[in-house]
N, C-alpha and C positions, 0 to 999 in steps of 0.2 A: 621098612614098615609100609604096608599097603595103604593106599590112599583111603580106603574105606575104614580101616582100623584107626587111621589118623583122626578122622572125624569123631569117632566114638571114644577113643581113649584119651587123646591129648586135650580135646575141648572139655571133657568132663573133669580134668585135673586142674583147671584154671581157677578154681575157687579162691585160692591164695597162692602166693609165691612159694611158700614152704611145701604145700601139697604138690605144686607143679614139679618140684625137684624131689619129692618123696622124702622130705627132711622134717624133723620135729620143729614145731613153731617155738623156737627158743632163741634167745639172744646169743648164748654161747654155742656157736656152730663149729663143727669140724670143717675147717676151711678146705681140706683135701676132699672131703665128701661133697662139699658144695661144688668145687671145681669139677670133680668127676661127674656129678649129676648134671651140671650145666653142659658139659661136653656131650653127654649121652642124649639129653633132651634136645640140645641144639642140633645134633646130627639127625635126630629123628624128624625134626620139623623144618630142616633147611630147605628153602625154596627150590634149590637145584634138584632135590629128590622128587619134586612134583612138576618138573618142567614139561612133561608129556601129559599131565593130568588136565582135566577140564578146568576152565577159567575159575570157577567157584573154588575148587580145591587149591589152585595156585594162589588165589587171593587169601584163602584161609591159612595156607602155609606161610605166606608173607606176614600176616597178622600174628600168627603164633611165634614166628621167629623174632618179631619185634617184641612181643610179650616176654619171651624167654630172655632176650638181651636185657630188657628193663628189669626183670625179676633178678637177674644175676647182679646187675649194677647195684640194686637196692640191698640185696642180702650180703654182698661182700663188704659194704661200707657200714661200720658200726653205728654211726649216727642215723643213717637212712634206715638201717635194719631196725633199730630201736624205735624210730618214729613209726615205721610200718607196724611193728608189734603193738605199739600203743593204739594206732588207728584200728587194727583188727579187734582190739578190746574196747573200742568205743571212746577212746581218749584222744582228742585232738591236741596237737602242740600249740596251736594258735600262735605260732612263732612271730607272725607279723604284728599281732595285736597284744600279745602277752609278753612284755619285755621286762617284767618285774624279776629282779634277781636279788639274792641276799646281799646285804651291804658289804660283807667281807669279800665276796666274789667280785663285786663292782670295784672296790678299792684295789684289789689285786690286779684287775684288768687295767685300771688307770696307771698303776705302777709299771706294769709291763709296757704299756704304750709309751710312757715317759722314758723307760729304759731303751726301748727301740728307737725313739726319736733321738735320744742322746747318742746312741751307738751309730745311727746313720749320720748324724752331724759330725761325729768324730771319725767316721769311716773305720770303726773299730770292729773288725771281724770276730775277735775273740769274745767281745761282749754279746754280739749276735749269736754266736755259737752257744754261749752260756745260757742265753735266753731261750734258745731252741731246746736245749737240754732240759731246762726247767719246765718248759711247756710240754715236752714229751712225757716227762715224769708225771705231771698233773693230768695229762690226757690218759695215761695208763691207769692211774688211780681212779679217774672218773669212769673209765670203761669197766673197771672191776666193780665199782659201786653200782653202775647201771646194770650189769649182769646180775648182781644180787637183787636189785629192785625188781627186775623183770622175771628172772627165772626162779628165784628162791621165794620172794615175798609176793610176787604178782601184784605189785603196787605200781599201777600204770600212771597214776597221777604224779607220784614221786619221780617215776621214770621220765615223764614228759618234762619236768623241771630239769632233770639231769641232761636230757637230750638238748634242751635249749643251751645249757652251759657248754656241752660238747660242741655244738654248732659254733658257738662263739670262739671256743679254743681253736677249732679247725680253721675258721676265718682268720684268726690272728696268726696261726701257723702259715697261712698263705701270705699274709702281710710280711712275715719274717723272710719268707722265700723271695718275695718281690724286692725287699730291701737288700738282700744279699746279691741279687742279680744286678742291682744298680751300682754295686761297688766294684 
């Protein structure tokens, strides 16, 4: 890609991450299409391609490469992709200030925490494995529900609530991994 066409075509595609990769703005993404688009765009903007270009174009290439990498990280992660879709549609998660969750979800989280604490204390790998399996099952169901809220119903307020739950589940999954590493 010539440096002059880089300025005109790539910069004009940066309105949002989906457009950057020429993908539909949807939660349910074809992961292979995302990977392929990422590689294509990354190759087009890689700073090495602009090593002999003027300073301004080299700087722009570096900025675009950074943008492409961030866009890819966001779109490949279900929670971040859903949060991004919500923000594109004017709905903020307010994850730091809005921690309200349904009572049944909070009770379930407390039970999981107790199970994890007990499994760690007993050094019970099978209990941790069972907890991980249950967490993965719940995560899968939550992602399916999130896909329906975003892509089918376009209910971004509901999706924001679901994303906050998914973020909690992902954090708890990291806690399970940390507990297992300590055994």
